[in-house]
N, C-alpha and C positions, 0 to 999 in steps of 0.2 A: 526586634520589631514588635514583640508581643506587648499589647496594651497601648500601642501608639496610634496616633491619627495619621492616616496616609491619604494624600491627595490623589484623586483620580479624575478623569475627564467628566463623565456623567454617570448617574445611577443606571445600573444595568449594562454599562459598557464593558469592553474587554478588560480594561484596567481595574474596574470595580470587581469583576469576577476573579481576576488574578489575585487581588488582595485577599479575598475570602478563601480562595483555593490554598494560598500559602498558609493561612491560619489553620485550615482543616488538616492539611498534610502534616503540619507541625504538632497537631493534637491540641490546639488552643481553643477549638470550638469556633462556631460562625462569628462570634463577637470578639475573637482574639485580636483582630485588627479592625479598627474603626475606619471605614473609608468615607472620605468627604469629597463630594462632587464640586470641582473647581473650574471646569470648563477648559479653556485653552492654556497654552504654556505660560503666557504672561501673567494671567491671574493666578496660576499655580505657583509661579516663582514668587509673586508678591505675598501669597499666603505663607510660603516657606520662610521668606525673609522676616516676616512679622511674627513668626513662630505660632501661627494659627494651626499649622500641621507640622508633624515631625519629619515627614518624608514624602516623596512623590513616586508614583509608579509611572515611568515614562518609557518612550521608545528608546531603543539602544543608542541611536545616533544622538538623541537629545541629551542622554546621560553623559556621553563622551564629550559633547560640545560644552556642557556645563563644567566638566572637569578641566577642559582646556582653558576655559576662561577663569578658572579658579573660583567659581560660584557654587560648587558642589562636588560630590564624589559618588561614585557608584558603590553602594554597600553590598549588594548581592544581585546576581543574575537570576531572575525567577525561573529561568529555564530548568534549573535543577529541581524545582518543585512542580512544574507543569510540563510533563514529558509526553511525547506522542500526542501532540495537540495540533489539530488542523486550524490554523489561524485564518488562512485565505483559501477560498474555494471558488472555482469557476462555475457559473450558471449560464444556461441558454434556454430560451423559451422552447416549448415543445414544437410550436409552429415553425420556428427557425430551423430546428433540427430536422423536421420532416420535409420542409421545402428546400432548404439549402444545406444538406449534410456536408457537401464538399467544402463549403465556406467554414463551417464549424471545425471540420477536420484540419483545414489549412491553418486556422488560428491556433488550435491546440498543438499541432506539429511545430508551428513557428515558435510558440512559447517554449516548448521543451528543447528545441534546437538552440534557442537563445540562452537558456539555463546551462546547457552543456558547454556552450562557448564561454560563458562567464566563468564557469568552474575551471576551464582550461586556460583562461587568459586573465589572471588576477590583476596584473599591473595595468593592462589596457582597460579593463572594466572599471577600475578605480579612477583612471584618467578620464574616461568618457562620462562617468557619473558626475564629474565636476561641472559638466555643462548644464545639468538640470538640478543639482543639489547645491544649496548654499551652505556648504560645509567645507572645512579645510581638508587637505589631502590626508592628514593624519587621522582625522575622525572618520573619513570615508574608508580608509584602510582598516582601522580597527572594527568598524561596523561590518565590512566585507568579511573579515576573518571570523567574526562571531556568527554571522547569519547565513553565509553561503552554503554551509553544510546542512542547513535546515530546508533548503529548497529541494523539492521533490524532482527526481529525474524522470518519473513516468506517470505521476498523478494517481498512483494506487493508494486507496484509502486504507489506513491501518485500523484494524478492528479495535485495538486497545485505545485508539484515539477517538473513537465514537461511542464508547461505553463506559459506564462507571464500574467500580469494583464490587459493588454490593447491589442486590436486588431490593428495591424499595416498594412499599405498598402505599405510602402516603405522598401526596403531591408536595414538591419542594416549593415553598412560597416565592423564592427568588426566581426560579425557573418559570413558575406560573405567571408572575408579574411581568418579567422582562423578555422572556423567550417565547413561550407558547402557553396559552391558557389551558389549564388542566393537563399539561404535558409533563413528561418526565424523561430524563435521560435513561435509556435502557441499560441493563447490566450485561456483562459478557455472557452470562448464562442465558439471559432472555434472547440475545442475538443468536446464540448457538441454537436455541430451540426454533427460532424463526427461520433459520437456514434450512430446516428440514421440510418446510412447507412445499417446496417444489417437488420433493420426493413423494409427499403425501398426495399431491395432485396427479402424479403419474406413477402409481405403485407398480404397474405392469413392467414398465421400462426399468424401474429401479431394481426389482427382483430378478428380471431377466439377465441383467448385467451380472448380478451377484451369483445367479445360478450358473452362468457361463464360467465365471472365475472359480468359484468354490466347488461346483459339481462336475466341471469338465476339464478346464484348462490345467489347474493345479494337480488334481489326481492323475490325469493322463500323463502329464509331464513327469511325475514321480515314477509311474509304472514303466514308462518308456526308458527313462534314465536308468532305473534299477535293472531292467531287462537287458539293456545294452552292456552294462557293467558285468552282468553275470553271463553274458553271451547266450541268453535264452532264445530258443527258436521262435521266430516270428517277431522278435523285438525290432529288427531292422525295418520290417514293413510298418510296424506301429510308428516308428520314427518318421518314415516317409509321410504317413497320413497326418501326423501331428504337425510336422513342419509345414506341410502343404496347407493345412487349415489355417495355421497362424499367419502364413504368408498372405492368404486371401483376406484375412481379417485386418491385418496391418495395412494392406494396400487400400482396403475400403476406408479405413480411418484416415489415411493420408489423402485419399481423394476428397473426402469431406473437408479436411483441413484446407486443401488447396482451393476448393470452391468457396469456402468462407473467406479466405484471404483475398481472392479475386473480387469478391463482393464487398470488401471492406467491412466485414462483420467484426464488431468490437469484441466479440467473445474469443477471437483467435489472436494470438500474439506470435511474434517471430520465434521465440523459443519453442512454443508448442508446435509450430509448423515444422521447424527443424527436427524436433524429436520425432514427430509422426512420420515425416518423409524419410528421415534417416533410419528409423526402425523398419519401415517397409523395405528400404533398399537392403538393409542387413539381412532380413529374412529371405529376400529374393536371392541374394548371393549364397546364403546358406542352403536354400532349397536346390539351386542349380548345382552346387558342389556335391550335395547328397546324391542327386540323380546321376551325376557323372561318376561318382565313386561306385554306385550300384551298377552302373552300366559296365564299368571296367571289371567289376567282380564277375558279372555274368559272362563277359567275353572270355575271361580267364578260365571259368569253369567249362565253357563250351570248347575252348581249345584243348583242355585236358580230356574231355570226354571223347 
């Protein structure tokens, strides 16, 4: 494809960007592939037939449809050059989210429930799509197999899909013209530095957590564990105190997690809820067992005395 003219929909469109991206990934430079804005499919096919362009960047199903008709063939799937890329994103107005959060939540839940059903029911999905897509069953099946794995199960954004590999100090002319004036796609390093802003805004909480972990929890756990292994006098009492304290902490965390879950806080997820409540339950059982063991030991000593 190097040095060729490739048809795209419009200047600044996704297909235009993809053509330039392929050239950059291949090391051909921004002019390695010349993109030509041709508009819709019919105009693009006319340009291809009259050899005004050498190739077209099209949607997957359009490529398979042309192959089926014998009017073209798919040369390469650009997915191998454009990885971890967020093509479609859901948006909602702040006003809608604030006034009707339950409506937004139902829509998002319905979307991901549908995606899960589609992934679990290939044949039925292909059949139903025929009612709205003017494509043959063969094309629909090939498109399903190519694209269903790209559909997100949870909507989580991938950091590598929102950042470039290098930090730039100059504005990208294409980005400036078609995406955002004077804007630039941040690099992984820049996003990493930005993620520490919340800690900078709350340094007390940040250092308090680390003080608890590094200055109390870890050292005390090591001391108690070594003491128990060596049967040091008083180690058992240290174990009671340590396990009891951790039980209170994990129960507090589990309580906060449950409260966030009840209030539909987006910061809490099912795995986090299960881990926090499961951890609290485990510490409760451990503490109860420890107390029972200690009580039996005291009763045994009292009987012998």
